[in-house]
KOLGU-4560 file (N, C-alpha, C; in nm, 3 decimals, padded with zeros to 5 digits):
<recs>
<n_xx: 00.082 n_yy: -00.119 n_zz: 00.000 ca_xx: 00.000 ca_yy: 00.000 ca_zz: 00.000 c_xx: 00.087 c_yy: 00.126 c_zz: 00.000 mol: A seq: 1 type: MET>
<n_xx: 00.189 n_yy: 00.129 n_zz: 00.084 ca_xx: 00.280 ca_yy: 00.244 ca_zz: 00.089 c_xx: 00.354 c_yy: 00.256 c_zz: -00.044 mol: A seq: 2 type: ILE>
<n_xx: 00.388 n_yy: 00.141 n_zz: -00.101 ca_xx: 00.455 ca_yy: 00.141 ca_zz: -00.232 c_xx: 00.367 c_yy: 00.210 c_zz: -00.337 mol: A seq: 3 type: TYR>
<n_xx: 00.240 n_yy: 00.179 n_zz: -00.336 ca_xx: 00.146 ca_yy: 00.240 ca_zz: -00.432 c_xx: 00.138 c_yy: 00.391 c_zz: -00.413 mol: A seq: 4 type: ASP>
<n_xx: 00.136 n_yy: 00.435 n_zz: -00.288 ca_xx: 00.132 ca_yy: 00.579 ca_zz: -00.261 c_xx: 00.261 c_yy: 00.648 c_zz: -00.307 mol: A seq: 5 type: PHE>
<n_xx: 00.374 n_yy: 00.583 n_zz: -00.283 ca_xx: 00.502 ca_yy: 00.638 ca_zz: -00.327 c_xx: 00.509 c_yy: 00.646 c_zz: -00.480 mol: A seq: 6 type: ASN>
<n_xx: 00.460 n_yy: 00.541 n_zz: -00.545 ca_xx: 00.457 ca_yy: 00.539 ca_zz: -00.690 c_xx: 00.366 c_yy: 00.650 c_zz: -00.744 mol: A seq: 7 type: LEU>
<n_xx: 00.250 n_yy: 00.665 n_zz: -00.683 ca_xx: 00.158 ca_yy: 00.770 ca_zz: -00.723 c_xx: 00.219 c_yy: 00.908 c_zz: -00.697 mol: A seq: 8 type: LEU>
<n_xx: 00.287 n_yy: 00.923 n_zz: -00.586 ca_xx: 00.353 ca_yy: 01.049 ca_zz: -00.554 c_xx: 00.459 c_yy: 01.082 c_zz: -00.656 mol: A seq: 9 type: SER>
<n_xx: 00.537 n_yy: 00.982 n_zz: -00.698 ca_xx: 00.639 ca_yy: 01.005 ca_zz: -00.800 c_xx: 00.575 c_yy: 01.047 c_zz: -00.933 mol: A seq: 10 type: ASP>
<n_xx: 00.466 n_yy: 00.981 n_zz: -00.968 ca_xx: 00.397 ca_yy: 01.013 ca_zz: -01.094 c_xx: 00.342 c_yy: 01.156 c_zz: -01.089 mol: A seq: 11 type: LYS>
<n_xx: 00.287 n_yy: 01.195 n_zz: -00.977 ca_xx: 00.234 ca_yy: 01.330 ca_zz: -00.962 c_xx: 00.348 c_yy: 01.432 c_zz: -00.972 mol: A seq: 12 type: VAL>
<n_xx: 00.461 n_yy: 01.400 n_zz: -00.912 ca_xx: 00.579 ca_yy: 01.487 ca_zz: -00.920 c_xx: 00.626 c_yy: 01.502 c_zz: -01.064 mol: A seq: 13 type: GLY>
<n_xx: 00.630 n_yy: 01.391 n_zz: -01.138 ca_xx: 00.670 ca_yy: 01.395 ca_zz: -01.278 c_xx: 00.572 c_yy: 01.479 c_zz: -01.361 mol: A seq: 14 type: GLN>
<n_xx: 00.445 n_yy: 01.462 n_zz: -01.332 ca_xx: 00.342 ca_yy: 01.539 ca_zz: -01.403 c_xx: 00.356 c_yy: 01.689 c_zz: -01.375 mol: A seq: 15 type: LEU>
<n_xx: 00.382 n_yy: 01.723 n_zz: -01.249 ca_xx: 00.400 ca_yy: 01.863 ca_zz: -01.213 c_xx: 00.523 c_yy: 01.922 c_zz: -01.282 mol: A seq: 16 type: ALA>
<n_xx: 00.630 n_yy: 01.845 n_zz: -01.288 ca_xx: 00.752 ca_yy: 01.891 ca_zz: -01.355 c_xx: 00.728 c_yy: 01.910 c_zz: -01.504 mol: A seq: 17 type: GLU>
<n_xx: 00.658 n_yy: 01.817 n_zz: -01.565 ca_xx: 00.626 ca_yy: 01.828 ca_zz: -01.707 c_xx: 00.538 c_yy: 01.951 c_zz: -01.734 mol: A seq: 18 type: LEU>
<n_xx: 00.440 n_yy: 01.971 n_zz: -01.649 ca_xx: 00.352 ca_yy: 02.087 ca_zz: -01.665 c_xx: 00.432 c_yy: 02.217 c_zz: -01.654 mol: A seq: 19 type: ALA>
<n_xx: 00.525 n_yy: 02.221 n_zz: -01.562 ca_xx: 00.610 ca_yy: 02.340 ca_zz: -01.545 c_xx: 00.695 c_yy: 02.364 c_zz: -01.669 mol: A seq: 20 type: HIS>
<n_xx: 00.758 n_yy: 02.258 n_zz: -01.721 ca_xx: 00.840 ca_yy: 02.271 ca_zz: -01.841 c_xx: 00.757 c_yy: 02.317 c_zz: -01.961 mol: A seq: 21 type: ARG>
<n_xx: 00.637 n_yy: 02.263 n_zz: -01.972 ca_xx: 00.549 ca_yy: 02.301 ca_zz: -02.082 c_xx: 00.505 c_yy: 02.447 c_zz: -02.071 mol: A seq: 22 type: LEU>
<n_xx: 00.482 n_yy: 02.495 n_zz: -01.948 ca_xx: 00.448 ca_yy: 02.636 ca_zz: -01.931 c_xx: 00.563 c_yy: 02.726 c_zz: -01.974 mol: A seq: 23 type: ARG>
<n_xx: 00.685 n_yy: 02.688 n_zz: -01.938 ca_xx: 00.802 ca_yy: 02.767 ca_zz: -01.978 c_xx: 00.819 c_yy: 02.767 c_zz: -02.130 mol: A seq: 24 type: LEU>
<n_xx: 00.804 n_yy: 02.649 n_zz: -02.189 ca_xx: 00.817 ca_yy: 02.639 ca_zz: -02.334 c_xx: 00.707 c_yy: 02.721 c_zz: -02.404 mol: A seq: 25 type: GLU>
<n_xx: 00.587 n_yy: 02.716 n_zz: -02.351 ca_xx: 00.477 ca_yy: 02.792 ca_zz: -02.407 c_xx: 00.506 c_yy: 02.942 c_zz: -02.401 mol: A seq: 26 type: ASN>
<n_xx: 00.559 n_yy: 02.988 n_zz: -02.289 ca_xx: 00.594 ca_yy: 03.129 ca_zz: -02.275 c_xx: 00.701 c_yy: 03.168 c_zz: -02.375 mol: A seq: 27 type: ALA>
<n_xx: 00.800 n_yy: 03.082 n_zz: -02.395 ca_xx: 00.906 ca_yy: 03.109 ca_zz: -02.492 c_xx: 00.849 c_yy: 03.115 c_zz: -02.633 mol: A seq: 28 type: GLN>
<n_xx: 00.761 n_yy: 03.022 n_zz: -02.665 ca_xx: 00.701 ca_yy: 03.021 ca_zz: -02.798 c_xx: 00.614 c_yy: 03.143 c_zz: -02.822 mol: A seq: 29 type: LEU>
<n_xx: 00.542 n_yy: 03.186 n_zz: -02.719 ca_xx: 00.462 ca_yy: 03.308 ca_zz: -02.733 c_xx: 00.551 c_yy: 03.429 c_zz: -02.759 mol: A seq: 30 type: ARG>
<n_xx: 00.665 n_yy: 03.435 n_zz: -02.691 ca_xx: 00.758 ca_yy: 03.545 ca_zz: -02.711 c_xx: 00.817 c_yy: 03.541 c_zz: -02.852 mol: A seq: 31 type: GLN>
<n_xx: 00.854 n_yy: 03.421 n_zz: -02.897 ca_xx: 00.907 ca_yy: 03.407 ca_zz: -03.033 c_xx: 00.804 c_yy: 03.449 c_zz: -03.136 mol: A seq: 32 type: GLN>
<n_xx: 00.678 n_yy: 03.412 n_zz: -03.113 ca_xx: 00.571 ca_yy: 03.450 ca_zz: -03.205 c_xx: 00.553 c_yy: 03.602 c_zz: -03.208 mol: A seq: 33 type: LEU>
<n_xx: 00.556 n_yy: 03.663 n_zz: -03.092 ca_xx: 00.544 ca_yy: 03.809 ca_zz: -03.085 c_xx: 00.662 c_yy: 03.876 c_zz: -03.156 mol: A seq: 34 type: ALA>
<n_xx: 00.782 n_yy: 03.824 n_zz: -03.134 ca_xx: 00.901 ca_yy: 03.880 ca_zz: -03.200 c_xx: 00.891 c_yy: 03.864 c_zz: -03.352 mol: A seq: 35 type: ASP>
<n_xx: 00.845 n_yy: 03.748 n_zz: -03.397 ca_xx: 00.831 ca_yy: 03.724 ca_zz: -03.540 c_xx: 00.725 c_yy: 03.818 c_zz: -03.600 mol: A seq: 36 type: ALA>
<n_xx: 00.618 n_yy: 03.842 n_zz: -03.527 ca_xx: 00.516 ca_yy: 03.935 ca_zz: -03.574 c_xx: 00.570 c_yy: 04.076 c_zz: -03.587 mol: A seq: 37 type: GLY>
<n_xx: 00.649 n_yy: 04.117 n_zz: -03.491 ca_xx: 00.712 ca_yy: 04.250 ca_zz: -03.496 c_xx: 00.807 c_yy: 04.260 c_zz: -03.614 mol: A seq: 38 type: THR>
<n_xx: 00.889 n_yy: 04.157 n_zz: -03.632 ca_xx: 00.983 ca_yy: 04.156 ca_zz: -03.744 c_xx: 00.908 c_yy: 04.156 c_zz: -03.878 mol: A seq: 39 type: GLU>
<n_xx: 00.801 n_yy: 04.079 n_zz: -03.885 ca_xx: 00.721 ca_yy: 04.075 ca_zz: -04.008 c_xx: 00.662 c_yy: 04.212 c_zz: -04.040 mol: A seq: 40 type: ASN>
<n_xx: 00.612 n_yy: 04.280 n_zz: -03.940 ca_xx: 00.556 ca_yy: 04.414 ca_zz: -03.962 c_xx: 00.663 c_yy: 04.510 c_zz: -04.009 mol: A seq: 41 type: ALA>
<n_xx: 00.782 n_yy: 04.502 n_zz: -03.951 ca_xx: 00.893 ca_yy: 04.589 ca_zz: -03.992 c_xx: 00.934 c_yy: 04.560 c_zz: -04.136 mol: A seq: 42 type: GLU>
<n_xx: 00.946 n_yy: 04.433 n_zz: -04.171 ca_xx: 00.984 ca_yy: 04.398 ca_zz: -04.308 c_xx: 00.877 c_yy: 04.441 c_zz: -04.407 mol: A seq: 43 type: LEU>
<n_xx: 00.753 n_yy: 04.427 n_zz: -04.370 ca_xx: 00.644 ca_yy: 04.470 ca_zz: -04.457 c_xx: 00.648 c_yy: 04.621 c_zz: -04.479 mol: A seq: 44 type: SER>
<n_xx: 00.675 n_yy: 04.695 n_zz: -04.373 ca_xx: 00.686 ca_yy: 04.841 ca_zz: -04.385 c_xx: 00.802 c_yy: 04.878 c_zz: -04.477 mol: A seq: 45 type: ARG>
<n_xx: 00.914 n_yy: 04.810 n_zz: -04.462 ca_xx: 01.030 ca_yy: 04.839 ca_zz: -04.546 c_xx: 01.003 c_yy: 04.806 c_zz: -04.692 mol: A seq: 46 type: ARG>
<n_xx: 00.930 n_yy: 04.697 n_zz: -04.716 ca_xx: 00.895 ca_yy: 04.662 ca_zz: -04.854 c_xx: 00.803 c_yy: 04.766 c_zz: -04.915 mol: A seq: 47 type: MET>
<n_xx: 00.708 n_yy: 04.815 n_zz: -04.836 ca_xx: 00.619 ca_yy: 04.921 ca_zz: -04.885 c_xx: 00.698 c_yy: 05.046 c_zz: -04.920 mol: A seq: 48 type: ASP>
<n_xx: 00.794 n_yy: 05.083 n_zz: -04.837 ca_xx: 00.877 ca_yy: 05.199 ca_zz: -04.864 c_xx: 00.959 c_yy: 05.180 c_zz: -04.991 mol: A seq: 49 type: GLU>
<n_xx: 01.017 n_yy: 05.060 n_zz: -05.007 ca_xx: 01.097 ca_yy: 05.032 ca_zz: -05.127 c_xx: 01.008 c_yy: 05.036 c_zz: -05.252 mol: A seq: 50 type: ALA>
<n_xx: 00.889 n_yy: 04.982 n_zz: -05.241 ca_xx: 00.795 ca_yy: 04.985 ca_zz: -05.354 c_xx: 00.761 c_yy: 05.129 c_zz: -05.392 mol: A seq: 51 type: HIS>
<n_xx: 00.738 n_yy: 05.211 n_zz: -05.293 ca_xx: 00.706 ca_yy: 05.352 ca_zz: -05.319 c_xx: 00.824 c_yy: 05.422 c_zz: -05.387 mol: A seq: 52 type: ALA>
<n_xx: 00.946 n_yy: 05.393 n_zz: -05.343 ca_xx: 01.064 ca_yy: 05.456 ca_zz: -05.404 c_xx: 01.082 c_yy: 05.411 c_zz: -05.548 mol: A seq: 53 type: ARG>
<n_xx: 01.065 n_yy: 05.282 n_zz: -05.573 ca_xx: 01.079 ca_yy: 05.231 ca_zz: -05.710 c_xx: 00.971 c_yy: 05.290 c_zz: -05.799 mol: A seq: 54 type: VAL>
<n_xx: 00.849 n_yy: 05.296 n_zz: -05.750 ca_xx: 00.739 ca_yy: 05.355 ca_zz: -05.827 c_xx: 00.768 c_yy: 05.501 c_zz: -05.860 mol: A seq: 55 type: THR>
<n_xx: 00.820 n_yy: 05.576 n_zz: -05.763 ca_xx: 00.853 ca_yy: 05.717 ca_zz: -05.786 c_xx: 00.963 c_yy: 05.730 c_zz: -05.891 mol: A seq: 56 type: ALA>
<n_xx: 01.063 n_yy: 05.642 n_zz: -05.885 ca_xx: 01.170 ca_yy: 05.646 ca_zz: -05.985 c_xx: 01.117 c_yy: 05.612 c_zz: -06.124 mol: A seq: 57 type: LEU>
<n_xx: 01.031 n_yy: 05.514 n_zz: -06.132 ca_xx: 00.975 ca_yy: 05.476 ca_zz: -06.262 c_xx: 00.891 c_yy: 05.588 c_zz: -06.321 mol: A seq: 58 type: LEU>
<n_xx: 00.822 n_yy: 05.661 n_zz: -06.238 ca_xx: 00.740 ca_yy: 05.772 ca_zz: -06.288 c_xx: 00.826 c_yy: 05.887 c_zz: -06.340 mol: A seq: 59 type: GLU>
<n_xx: 00.946 n_yy: 05.900 n_zz: -06.290 ca_xx: 01.036 ca_yy: 06.006 ca_zz: -06.334 c_xx: 01.107 c_yy: 05.972 c_zz: -06.466 mol: A seq: 60 type: LYS>
<n_xx: 01.111 n_yy: 05.844 n_zz: -06.498 ca_xx: 01.180 ca_yy: 05.802 ca_zz: -06.620 c_xx: 01.096 c_yy: 05.839 c_zz: -06.742 mol: A seq: 61 type: MET>
<n_xx: 01.165 n_yy: 05.876 n_zz: -06.849 ca_xx: 01.090 ca_yy: 05.906 ca_zz: -06.972 c_xx: 01.032 c_yy: 05.777 c_zz: -07.031 mol: A seq: 62 type: PRO>
<n_xx: 00.924 n_yy: 05.792 n_zz: -07.103 ca_xx: 00.861 ca_yy: 05.677 ca_zz: -07.166 c_xx: 00.955 c_yy: 05.622 c_zz: -07.273 mol: A seq: 63 type: ALA>
<n_xx: 00.964 n_yy: 05.492 n_zz: -07.287 ca_xx: 01.052 ca_yy: 05.435 ca_zz: -07.390 c_xx: 00.999 c_yy: 05.465 c_zz: -07.530 mol: A seq: 64 type: PRO>
<n_xx: 01.091 n_yy: 05.483 n_zz: -07.623 ca_xx: 01.052 ca_yy: 05.508 ca_zz: -07.761 c_xx: 01.004 c_yy: 05.378 c_zz: -07.822 mol: A seq: 65 type: GLU>
<n_xx: 00.902 n_yy: 05.386 n_zz: -07.906 ca_xx: 00.853 ca_yy: 05.266 ca_zz: -07.974 c_xx: 00.921 c_yy: 05.255 c_zz: -08.108 mol: A seq: 66 type: THR>
<n_xx: 00.914 n_yy: 05.138 n_zz: -08.167 ca_xx: 00.976 ca_yy: 05.114 ca_zz: -08.297 c_xx: 00.915 c_yy: 05.202 c_zz: -08.406 mol: A seq: 67 type: ASP>
<n_xx: 00.788 n_yy: 05.234 n_zz: -08.396 ca_xx: 00.722 ca_yy: 05.318 ca_zz: -08.495 c_xx: 00.779 c_yy: 05.460 c_zz: -08.495 mol: A seq: 68 type: LYS>
<n_xx: 00.816 n_yy: 05.508 n_zz: -08.382 ca_xx: 00.871 ca_yy: 05.644 ca_zz: -08.373 c_xx: 01.011 c_yy: 05.651 c_zz: -08.431 mol: A seq: 69 type: GLU>
<n_xx: 01.083 n_yy: 05.540 n_zz: -08.432 ca_xx: 01.220 ca_yy: 05.540 ca_zz: -08.483 c_xx: 01.224 c_yy: 05.537 c_zz: -08.635 mol: A seq: 70 type: LEU>
<n_xx: 01.120 n_yy: 05.491 n_zz: -08.702 ca_xx: 01.120 ca_yy: 05.478 ca_zz: -08.848 c_xx: 01.087 c_yy: 05.605 c_zz: -08.916 mol: A seq: 71 type: VAL>
</recs>
């Protein structure tokens, strides 16, 4: 009977340790997800800025001559 209680106590201890490790891992994953979201937003903003700069440069360029105009 005491053996059964000791065995159950060990199992409960293992379960508590596992739950603790999983909580820590979950917190780390949540932080990584938040960091990735922040990085994604920054990269998206930079891409929008680059797109705007390229568009502005293209608008400043003269229109290409067509073959009909050269003849």
